[in-house]
MDAnalysis code that builds the backbone (N, CA, C; Angstrom):
import MDAnalysis as mda
import numpy as np

u = mda.Universe.empty(558, n_residues=186, atom_resindex=np.repeat(np.arange(186), 3), trajectory=True)
u.add_TopologyAttr("name", ["N", "CA", "C"] * 186)
u.add_TopologyAttr("resid", np.arange(1, 187))
u.add_TopologyAttr("resname", ["MET", "VAL", "PHE", "LEU", "GLY", "VAL", "TYR", "GLY", "ALA", "PHE", "TRP", "LEU", "ASP", "GLY", "TYR", "ARG", "THR", "GLU", "GLN", "ASP", "ASN", "GLN", "VAL", "ARG", "ARG", "ALA", "LYS", "ILE", "GLN", "ARG", "SER", "LEU", "VAL", "THR", "ASP", "MET", "SER", "HIS", "LEU", "ASP", "GLU", "SER", "LEU", "GLY", "ARG", "ALA", "ILE", "GLY", "PHE", "HIS", "ASN", "ALA", "SER", "PHE", "VAL", "GLU", "GLY", "PHE", "LEU", "ASN", "GLN", "TYR", "ASP", "ALA", "GLY", "GLY", "ILE", "LEU", "LYS", "PRO", "PRO", "PRO", "ILE", "PRO", "ILE", "PRO", "THR", "SER", "PRO", "VAL", "ASN", "THR", "GLY", "SER", "TRP", "GLU", "ALA", "MET", "LEU", "ALA", "ALA", "GLY", "GLY", "PHE", "ASP", "VAL", "LEU", "ASP", "THR", "ALA", "LEU", "ILE", "ARG", "ASP", "VAL", "GLU", "LEU", "LEU", "PHE", "PHE", "SER", "LEU", "ALA", "SER", "LEU", "ASN", "THR", "THR", "LEU", "GLU", "ARG", "TYR", "ASN", "GLN", "HIS", "VAL", "MET", "PHE", "LEU", "LEU", "THR", "PRO", "ASP", "ILE", "ASP", "GLN", "PRO", "VAL", "ASP", "ALA", "PHE", "TYR", "ASN", "GLU", "GLN", "GLY", "LYS", "LEU", "LYS", "GLY", "LYS", "TYR", "LEU", "TRP", "TYR", "VAL", "TYR", "PHE", "HIS", "ARG", "SER", "ILE", "SER", "GLN", "GLN", "MET", "LEU", "SER", "MET", "GLN", "SER", "ASP", "VAL", "GLN", "ARG", "LEU", "GLU", "LYS", "GLN", "PHE", "ARG", "GLU", "ALA", "SER", "PHE", "GLN"])
u.atoms.positions = np.array([
    [-55.703, 0.072, 36.005],
    [-54.489, -0.607, 36.366],
    [-53.768, -1.141, 35.114],
    [-54.549, -1.736, 34.202],
    [-53.984, -2.273, 32.965],
    [-53.404, -1.123, 32.132],
    [-54.149, -0.029, 32.089],
    [-53.687, 1.130, 31.335],
    [-52.347, 1.623, 31.876],
    [-52.197, 1.725, 33.188],
    [-50.939, 2.175, 33.785],
    [-49.805, 1.195, 33.480],
    [-50.100, -0.081, 33.478],
    [-49.090, -1.091, 33.161],
    [-48.621, -0.972, 31.725],
    [-49.561, -0.798, 30.789],
    [-49.220, -0.662, 29.368],
    [-48.454, 0.640, 29.146],
    [-48.941, 1.716, 29.781],
    [-48.266, 3.002, 29.645],
    [-46.833, 2.916, 30.178],
    [-46.664, 2.286, 31.315],
    [-45.336, 2.112, 31.910],
    [-44.422, 1.291, 31.006],
    [-44.959, 0.250, 30.390],
    [-44.164, -0.588, 29.491],
    [-43.705, 0.216, 28.273],
    [-44.616, 1.020, 27.708],
    [-44.251, 1.857, 26.559],
    [-43.194, 2.890, 26.961],
    [-43.369, 3.491, 28.130],
    [-42.408, 4.483, 28.595],
    [-41.036, 3.846, 28.790],
    [-40.999, 2.665, 29.426],
    [-39.746, 1.961, 29.655],
    [-39.086, 1.563, 28.337],
    [-39.886, 1.129, 27.379],
    [-39.355, 0.758, 26.069],
    [-38.762, 1.986, 25.362],
    [-39.467, 3.113, 25.429],
    [-38.964, 4.352, 24.835],
    [-37.674, 4.808, 25.506],
    [-37.610, 4.656, 26.826],
    [-36.404, 5.030, 27.569],
    [-35.227, 4.155, 27.140],
    [-35.457, 2.848, 27.038],
    [-34.392, 1.930, 26.604],
    [-33.952, 2.233, 25.180],
    [-34.896, 2.523, 24.319],
    [-34.569, 2.859, 22.931],
    [-33.710, 4.118, 22.881],
    [-34.065, 5.131, 23.657],
    [-33.277, 6.362, 23.691],
    [-31.882, 6.101, 24.245],
    [-31.757, 5.267, 25.248],
    [-30.439, 4.914, 25.792],
    [-29.610, 4.195, 24.731],
    [-30.228, 3.266, 24.011],
    [-29.531, 2.553, 22.929],
    [-29.085, 3.534, 21.838],
    [-29.949, 4.489, 21.504],
    [-29.609, 5.480, 20.489],
    [-28.438, 6.351, 20.939],
    [-28.400, 6.711, 22.209],
    [-27.292, 7.512, 22.724],
    [-25.976, 6.733, 22.649],
    [-26.026, 5.450, 22.977],
    [-24.826, 4.610, 22.881],
    [-24.366, 4.522, 21.422],
    [-25.327, 4.332, 20.506],
    [-25.005, 4.247, 19.073],
    [-24.394, 5.556, 18.582],
    [-24.966, 6.687, 18.989],
    [-24.433, 7.996, 18.593],
    [-22.996, 8.167, 19.088],
    [-22.751, 7.784, 20.331],
    [-21.404, 7.916, 20.893],
    [-20.407, 7.041, 20.136],
    [-20.811, 5.828, 19.782],
    [-19.923, 4.937, 19.021],
    [-19.627, 5.512, 17.640],
    [-20.651, 6.031, 16.988],
    [-20.466, 6.620, 15.661],
    [-19.539, 7.818, 15.755],
    [-19.736, 8.651, 16.750],
    [-18.889, 9.823, 16.915],
    [-17.437, 9.427, 17.156],
    [-17.209, 8.471, 18.050],
    [-15.834, 8.010, 18.312],
    [-15.208, 7.425, 17.055],
    [-15.987, 6.651, 16.312],
    [-15.474, 6.041, 15.087],
    [-15.073, 7.109, 14.072],
    [-15.906, 8.115, 13.893],
    [-15.600, 9.169, 12.928],
    [-14.381, 9.984, 13.344],
    [-14.289, 10.303, 14.617],
    [-13.124, 11.052, 15.102],
    [-11.861, 10.225, 14.895],
    [-11.924, 8.939, 15.226],
    [-10.762, 8.054, 15.063],
    [-10.368, 7.941, 13.595],
    [-11.343, 7.732, 12.711],
    [-11.050, 7.614, 11.282],
    [-10.391, 8.884, 10.741],
    [-10.922, 10.046, 11.111],
    [-10.348, 11.304, 10.633],
    [-8.951, 11.521, 11.217],
    [-8.748, 11.124, 12.456],
    [-7.431, 11.258, 13.084],
    [-6.395, 10.390, 12.367],
    [-6.774, 9.147, 12.054],
    [-5.867, 8.252, 11.324],
    [-5.574, 8.785, 9.919],
    [-6.590, 9.310, 9.275],
    [-6.406, 9.862, 7.934],
    [-5.494, 11.084, 7.979],
    [-5.653, 11.911, 9.002],
    [-4.782, 13.077, 9.181],
    [-3.334, 12.633, 9.359],
    [-3.109, 11.611, 10.160],
    [-1.753, 11.094, 10.370],
    [-1.167, 10.544, 9.069],
    [-1.979, 9.792, 8.324],
    [-1.506, 9.231, 7.046],
    [-1.143, 10.334, 6.057],
    [-1.993, 11.341, 5.966],
    [-1.694, 12.452, 5.063],
    [-0.446, 13.199, 5.528],
    [-0.272, 13.335, 6.829],
    [0.927, 13.991, 7.357],
    [2.191, 13.257, 6.953],
    [2.150, 11.920, 7.045],
    [3.311, 11.124, 6.632],
    [3.554, 11.267, 5.125],
    [2.474, 11.232, 4.338],
    [2.606, 11.363, 2.882],
    [3.172, 12.731, 2.509],
    [2.704, 13.768, 3.175],
    [3.209, 15.117, 2.905],
    [4.683, 15.210, 3.287],
    [5.048, 14.635, 4.416],
    [6.446, 14.638, 4.839],
    [7.340, 13.921, 3.849],
    [6.907, 12.745, 3.378],
    [7.672, 11.989, 2.379],
    [7.812, 12.806, 1.101],
    [6.706, 13.390, 0.653],
    [6.728, 14.151, -0.590],
    [7.638, 15.366, -0.470],
    [7.534, 16.080, 0.632],
    [8.384, 17.257, 0.821],
    [9.860, 16.882, 0.848],
    [10.196, 15.843, 1.587],
    [11.602, 15.444, 1.695],
    [12.140, 14.929, 0.370],
    [11.354, 14.112, -0.314],
    [11.838, 13.465, -1.532],
    [11.786, 14.360, -2.762],
    [10.772, 15.186, -2.861],
    [10.562, 15.909, -4.114],
    [10.651, 17.427, -3.981],
    [10.001, 17.981, -2.959],
    [10.008, 19.440, -2.843],
    [11.394, 19.926, -2.454],
    [11.900, 19.418, -1.328],
    [13.241, 19.833, -0.900],
    [14.322, 19.170, -1.741],
    [14.077, 17.923, -2.149],
    [15.086, 17.184, -2.894],
    [15.215, 17.592, -4.344],
    [14.175, 18.202, -4.914],
    [14.263, 18.568, -6.324],
    [13.693, 19.962, -6.608],
    [12.422, 20.199, -6.293],
    [11.760, 21.433, -6.712],
    [12.440, 22.699, -6.206],
    [12.803, 22.736, -4.946],
    [13.449, 23.951, -4.422],
    [14.750, 24.245, -5.151],
    [15.519, 23.210, -5.430],
    [16.783, 23.403, -6.149],
    [16.524, 23.772, -7.609],
    [15.518, 23.155, -8.213],
    [15.151, 23.466, -9.596],
    [14.704, 24.921, -9.707],
    [13.863, 25.364, -8.768],
    [13.381, 26.748, -8.780],
    [14.520, 27.747, -8.596],
    [15.569, 27.336, -7.899],
    [16.729, 28.209, -7.669],
    [17.710, 28.164, -8.839],
    [17.347, 27.461, -9.913],
    [18.204, 27.395, -11.089],
    [19.101, 26.173, -11.133],
    [18.940, 25.274, -10.171],
    [19.745, 24.062, -10.152],
    [19.393, 23.128, -11.297],
    [20.394, 22.410, -11.751],
    [20.186, 21.447, -12.827],
    [20.543, 20.076, -12.275],
    [19.511, 19.302, -12.005],
    [19.711, 17.951, -11.497],
    [18.641, 17.042, -12.080],
    [18.921, 15.760, -12.062],
    [17.973, 14.792, -12.617],
    [16.735, 14.697, -11.729],
    [15.568, 14.649, -12.361],
    [14.368, 14.409, -11.564],
    [14.428, 12.991, -10.981],
    [14.293, 12.849, -9.673],
    [14.378, 11.498, -9.096],
    [13.201, 10.631, -9.523],
    [13.475, 9.455, -10.068],
    [12.393, 8.579, -10.538],
    [11.838, 7.720, -9.402],
    [11.368, 8.367, -8.349],
    [10.848, 7.641, -7.194],
    [9.351, 7.436, -7.389],
    [8.889, 6.189, -7.409],
    [7.440, 5.973, -7.487],
    [6.789, 6.359, -6.162],
    [5.549, 6.772, -6.220],
    [4.815, 7.157, -5.013],
    [3.813, 6.046, -4.705],
    [3.801, 5.557, -3.453],
    [2.870, 4.477, -3.105],
    [1.412, 4.922, -3.256],
    [0.597, 4.012, -3.713],
    [-0.833, 4.270, -3.833],
    [-1.592, 3.166, -3.110],
    [-2.797, 3.483, -2.718],
    [-3.662, 2.466, -2.128],
    [-5.099, 2.871, -2.395],
    [-5.951, 1.894, -2.625],
    [-7.344, 2.227, -2.901],
    [-7.996, 2.858, -1.674],
    [-8.978, 3.685, -1.908],
    [-9.708, 4.329, -0.827],
    [-10.691, 3.314, -0.254],
    [-10.563, 3.046, 1.040],
    [-11.447, 2.101, 1.705],
    [-12.573, 2.871, 2.381],
    [-13.773, 2.736, 1.852],
    [-14.930, 3.416, 2.422],
    [-15.849, 2.439, 3.143],
    [-15.378, 1.225, 3.364],
    [-16.222, 0.189, 3.971],
    [-16.735, 0.553, 5.347],
    [-15.870, 1.074, 6.218],
    [-16.329, 1.405, 7.574],
    [-17.297, 2.580, 7.541],
    [-17.060, 3.533, 6.637],
    [-17.967, 4.671, 6.487],
    [-19.347, 4.194, 6.027],
    [-19.372, 3.326, 5.038],
    [-20.644, 2.815, 4.528],
    [-21.371, 1.991, 5.588],
    [-20.619, 1.186, 6.338],
    [-21.223, 0.390, 7.410],
    [-21.787, 1.296, 8.505],
    [-21.068, 2.352, 8.836],
    [-21.531, 3.286, 9.858],
    [-22.810, 3.977, 9.411],
    [-22.882, 4.379, 8.149],
    [-24.106, 5.007, 7.649],
    [-25.273, 4.023, 7.688],
    [-25.004, 2.775, 7.313],
    [-26.061, 1.757, 7.316],
    [-26.515, 1.422, 8.739],
    [-25.628, 1.583, 9.713],
    [-25.953, 1.242, 11.105],
    [-26.589, 2.413, 11.846],
    [-27.042, 3.405, 11.137],
    [-27.741, 4.500, 11.799],
    [-27.071, 5.838, 11.668],
    [-26.001, 5.917, 10.931],
    [-25.307, 7.186, 10.762],
    [-26.157, 8.238, 10.080],
    [-27.010, 7.820, 9.163],
    [-27.888, 8.777, 8.491],
    [-28.822, 9.451, 9.487],
    [-29.174, 8.729, 10.536],
    [-30.105, 9.265, 11.524],
    [-29.467, 10.280, 12.459],
    [-28.162, 10.225, 12.640],
    [-27.519, 11.092, 13.629],
    [-26.582, 12.128, 13.028],
    [-26.250, 12.010, 11.763],
    [-25.330, 12.955, 11.138],
    [-26.077, 14.007, 10.336],
    [-25.557, 15.194, 10.374],
    [-26.067, 16.274, 9.560],
    [-25.760, 15.957, 8.097],
    [-26.693, 16.258, 7.217],
    [-26.481, 15.941, 5.800],
    [-25.276, 16.687, 5.222],
    [-24.986, 17.880, 5.736],
    [-23.816, 18.622, 5.247],
    [-22.534, 17.893, 5.623],
    [-22.469, 17.290, 6.808],
    [-21.287, 16.521, 7.194],
    [-21.143, 15.276, 6.325],
    [-22.249, 14.619, 6.056],
    [-22.208, 13.434, 5.183],
    [-21.666, 13.835, 3.810],
    [-22.169, 14.931, 3.278],
    [-21.711, 15.413, 1.969],
    [-20.213, 15.746, 1.999],
    [-19.763, 16.409, 3.072],
    [-18.343, 16.773, 3.175],
    [-17.443, 15.539, 3.219],
    [-17.877, 14.507, 3.936],
    [-17.079, 13.273, 3.995],
    [-17.081, 12.590, 2.631],
    [-18.211, 12.575, 1.976],
    [-18.283, 11.978, 0.637],
    [-17.367, 12.733, -0.335],
    [-17.329, 14.059, -0.244],
    [-16.436, 14.850, -1.091],
    [-14.969, 14.553, -0.769],
    [-14.684, 14.352, 0.508],
    [-13.319, 13.997, 0.903],
    [-12.919, 12.655, 0.294],
    [-13.820, 11.667, 0.355],
    [-13.517, 10.368, -0.249],
    [-13.334, 10.486, -1.755],
    [-14.122, 11.343, -2.398],
    [-13.949, 11.574, -3.829],
    [-12.574, 12.180, -4.101],
    [-12.154, 13.145, -3.258],
    [-10.831, 13.766, -3.419],
    [-9.721, 12.742, -3.223],
    [-9.885, 11.849, -2.253],
    [-8.881, 10.806, -2.023],
    [-8.793, 9.861, -3.216],
    [-9.936, 9.494, -3.783],
    [-9.934, 8.620, -4.956],
    [-9.279, 9.326, -6.142],
    [-9.562, 10.613, -6.288],
    [-8.953, 11.396, -7.365],
    [-7.438, 11.489, -7.180],
    [-6.999, 11.698, -5.942],
    [-5.564, 11.737, -5.645],
    [-4.916, 10.406, -5.999],
    [-5.567, 9.320, -5.658],
    [-5.022, 7.998, -5.958],
    [-4.869, 7.799, -7.470],
    [-5.855, 8.235, -8.230],
    [-5.785, 8.137, -9.691],
    [-4.624, 8.977, -10.230],
    [-4.463, 10.172, -9.684],
    [-3.360, 11.044, -10.102],
    [-2.016, 10.400, -9.792],
    [-1.901, 9.801, -8.622],
    [-0.646, 9.136, -8.246],
    [-0.360, 7.943, -9.151],
    [-1.382, 7.212, -9.537],
    [-1.182, 6.089, -10.460],
    [-0.688, 6.594, -11.808],
    [-1.258, 7.711, -12.291],
    [-0.788, 8.293, -13.559],
    [0.654, 8.769, -13.430],
    [0.981, 9.359, -12.294],
    [2.359, 9.790, -12.057],
    [3.300, 8.593, -12.149],
    [2.963, 7.507, -11.491],
    [3.814, 6.318, -11.513],
    [3.984, 5.780, -12.929],
    [2.937, 5.859, -13.747],
    [3.053, 5.440, -15.143],
    [4.006, 6.364, -15.911],
    [3.910, 7.669, -15.665],
    [4.821, 8.616, -16.311],
    [6.265, 8.341, -15.902],
    [6.460, 8.072, -14.625],
    [7.818, 7.753, -14.157],
    [8.333, 6.521, -14.886],
    [7.478, 5.510, -14.960],
    [7.882, 4.238, -15.563],
    [8.178, 4.380, -17.068],
    [7.342, 5.109, -17.794],
    [7.471, 5.145, -19.244],
    [8.233, 6.349, -19.797],
    [8.280, 7.462, -19.064],
    [8.942, 8.651, -19.597],
    [10.260, 8.981, -18.914],
    [10.359, 8.683, -17.639],
    [11.546, 9.101, -16.901],
    [12.558, 7.972, -16.711],
    [12.093, 6.837, -16.263],
    [13.002, 5.726, -15.969],
    [13.834, 5.291, -17.184],
    [13.264, 5.188, -18.400],
    [14.100, 4.767, -19.539],
    [15.261, 5.718, -19.836],
    [15.127, 6.994, -19.439],
    [16.170, 7.981, -19.734],
    [17.072, 8.273, -18.537],
    [16.894, 7.591, -17.462],
    [17.589, 7.961, -16.225],
    [19.107, 7.828, -16.331],
    [19.613, 7.012, -17.237],
    [21.062, 6.869, -17.402],
    [21.665, 7.957, -18.294],
    [20.822, 8.802, -18.838],
    [21.304, 9.906, -19.679],
    [22.019, 10.948, -18.808],
    [22.920, 11.706, -19.385],
    [23.544, 12.788, -18.605],
    [22.486, 13.849, -18.246],
    [22.759, 14.595, -17.205],
    [21.811, 15.606, -16.712],
    [21.398, 16.568, -17.822],
    [22.333, 16.933, -18.701],
    [22.035, 17.876, -19.784],
    [20.914, 17.390, -20.697],
    [20.732, 16.091, -20.809],
    [19.710, 15.544, -21.693],
    [18.294, 15.883, -21.219],
    [18.150, 16.265, -19.963],
    [16.835, 16.578, -19.406],
    [16.467, 18.063, -19.550],
    [17.452, 18.890, -19.904],
    [17.255, 20.347, -19.876],
    [17.443, 20.988, -21.243],
    [16.735, 22.115, -21.449],
    [16.923, 22.892, -22.674],
    [18.005, 23.951, -22.446],
    [18.219, 24.801, -23.425],
    [19.271, 25.807, -23.343],
    [19.033, 26.837, -22.232],
    [17.781, 27.053, -21.854],
    [17.451, 28.029, -20.803],
    [17.588, 27.445, -19.397],
    [18.002, 26.191, -19.310],
    [18.167, 25.562, -18.002],
    [16.869, 25.057, -17.389],
    [15.848, 24.886, -18.222],
    [14.561, 24.370, -17.765],
    [14.357, 22.962, -18.315],
    [13.567, 22.177, -17.620],
    [13.303, 20.827, -18.101],
    [12.693, 20.866, -19.493],
    [13.075, 19.925, -20.314],
    [12.499, 19.806, -21.645],
    [11.026, 19.409, -21.528],
    [10.288, 19.653, -22.595],
    [8.852, 19.386, -22.615],
    [8.461, 17.989, -22.168],
    [9.267, 17.008, -22.544],
    [8.969, 15.620, -22.190],
    [8.956, 15.406, -20.676],
    [9.647, 16.271, -19.933],
    [9.791, 16.092, -18.484],
    [9.080, 17.175, -17.660],
    [8.467, 18.133, -18.316],
    [7.810, 19.221, -17.587],
    [6.680, 18.728, -16.673],
    [6.055, 17.649, -17.035],
    [4.983, 17.098, -16.195],
    [5.474, 16.869, -14.781],
    [6.745, 16.564, -14.629],
    [7.317, 16.241, -13.321],
    [7.179, 17.432, -12.366],
    [7.536, 18.608, -12.827],
    [7.449, 19.811, -11.997],
    [5.988, 20.144, -11.707],
    [5.169, 20.141, -12.735],
    [3.756, 20.477, -12.550],
    [3.076, 19.493, -11.604],
    [3.383, 18.237, -11.767],
    [2.767, 17.233, -10.899],
    [3.107, 17.485, -9.438],
    [4.390, 17.650, -9.146],
    [4.792, 17.774, -7.738],
    [4.304, 19.075, -7.099],
    [4.176, 20.106, -7.888],
    [3.606, 21.342, -7.327],
    [2.133, 21.150, -7.019],
    [1.404, 20.582, -7.927],
    [-0.036, 20.433, -7.707],
    [-0.345, 19.392, -6.640],
    [0.435, 18.324, -6.577],
    [0.158, 17.273, -5.596],
    [0.413, 17.792, -4.188],
    [1.407, 18.643, -4.016],
    [1.660, 19.240, -2.699],
    [0.454, 20.050, -2.254],
    [-0.054, 20.893, -3.131],
    [-1.214, 21.717, -2.805],
    [-2.437, 20.858, -2.519],
    [-2.631, 19.823, -3.319],
    [-3.793, 18.952, -3.148],
    [-3.733, 18.227, -1.801],
    [-2.576, 17.700, -1.433],
    [-2.470, 16.983, -0.163],
    [-2.645, 17.917, 1.023],
    [-2.090, 19.119, 0.954],
    [-2.257, 20.081, 2.046],
    [-3.722, 20.498, 2.193],
    [-4.394, 20.691, 1.080],
    [-5.814, 21.044, 1.111],
    [-6.645, 19.912, 1.715],
    [-6.324, 18.683, 1.320],
    [-7.053, 17.531, 1.864],
    [-6.799, 17.390, 3.354],
    [-5.569, 17.600, 3.789],
    [-5.271, 17.492, 5.217],
    [-6.047, 18.562, 5.997],
    [-6.151, 19.740, 5.447],
    [-6.933, 20.799, 6.085],
    [-8.405, 20.392, 6.203],
    [-8.943, 19.787, 5.144],
    [-10.334, 19.309, 5.170],
    [-10.525, 18.226, 6.224],
    [-9.572, 17.311, 6.300],
    [-9.650, 16.223, 7.281],
    [-9.620, 16.793, 8.693],
    [-8.732, 17.739, 8.942],
    [-8.638, 18.333, 10.274],
    [-9.917, 19.086, 10.639],
    [-10.504, 19.768, 9.662],
    [-11.765, 20.479, 9.892],
    [-12.878, 19.495, 10.220],
    [-12.952, 18.393, 9.462],
    [-13.982, 17.391, 9.721],
    [-13.781, 16.715, 11.078],
    [-12.537, 16.423, 11.419],
    [-12.266, 15.807, 12.718],
    [-12.749, 16.723, 13.843],
    [-12.462, 18.010, 13.705],
    [-12.896, 18.975, 14.721],
    [-14.424, 19.027, 14.786],
    [-15.073, 19.046, 13.633],
    [-16.538, 19.061, 13.605],
    [-17.114, 17.815, 14.273],
    [-16.511, 16.658, 14.002],
    [-17.019, 15.423, 14.607],
    [-16.773, 15.406, 16.115],
    [-15.644, 15.932, 16.554],
    [-15.363, 16.007, 18.001],
    [-16.385, 16.887, 18.717],
    [-16.709, 18.000, 18.084],
    [-17.587, 18.989, 18.713],
    [-19.064, 18.747, 18.437],
    [-19.369, 17.820, 17.564],
    [-20.762, 17.600, 17.153],
    [-21.606, 17.099, 18.320],
    [-22.812, 17.572, 18.309],
    [-23.801, 17.089, 19.259],
    [-24.787, 16.263, 18.448],
    [-24.556, 14.985, 18.401],
    [-25.383, 14.114, 17.559],
    [-26.751, 13.937, 18.206],
    [-27.758, 14.247, 17.463],
    [-29.152, 14.160, 17.975],
    [-29.776, 12.843, 17.556],
])
């Protein structure tokens, strides 16, 4: 009789633990899907701003032979907040997430931090190389071939590469969101 009572208590405890683990897995999954969805929306807004302000507003016209001043618009930056990700991992995320997914999210955060650093450098270039000359006539920015002078070439290279980088990151975020939605957390 005592044996059956102890066995029943252990079974009930194991059942409760498994129920708690399922609830924790569901919360982690919802949190990850929500975080990736918000990040996708933020990147979408950033890409839209960049395309409107720089790609359509300058690069497309520049590529077509147009001669116009590079707009000295600073790009907003913000530090990468990994606090909720770290808290989720500490609260049992390591137990329910595939190590490849953890690595992919960590790589995404590294890419976001790298993007932020690039944007900060861009803002410094705008401040120190472009803004002081902004009152110059348009011709002062271009050489005889109708291309930006060396001092300003970074502007074109930056905006081309940043567009590609943001689109690639958005693709990664969307892939991760889909993986988290479809994941069967064990």
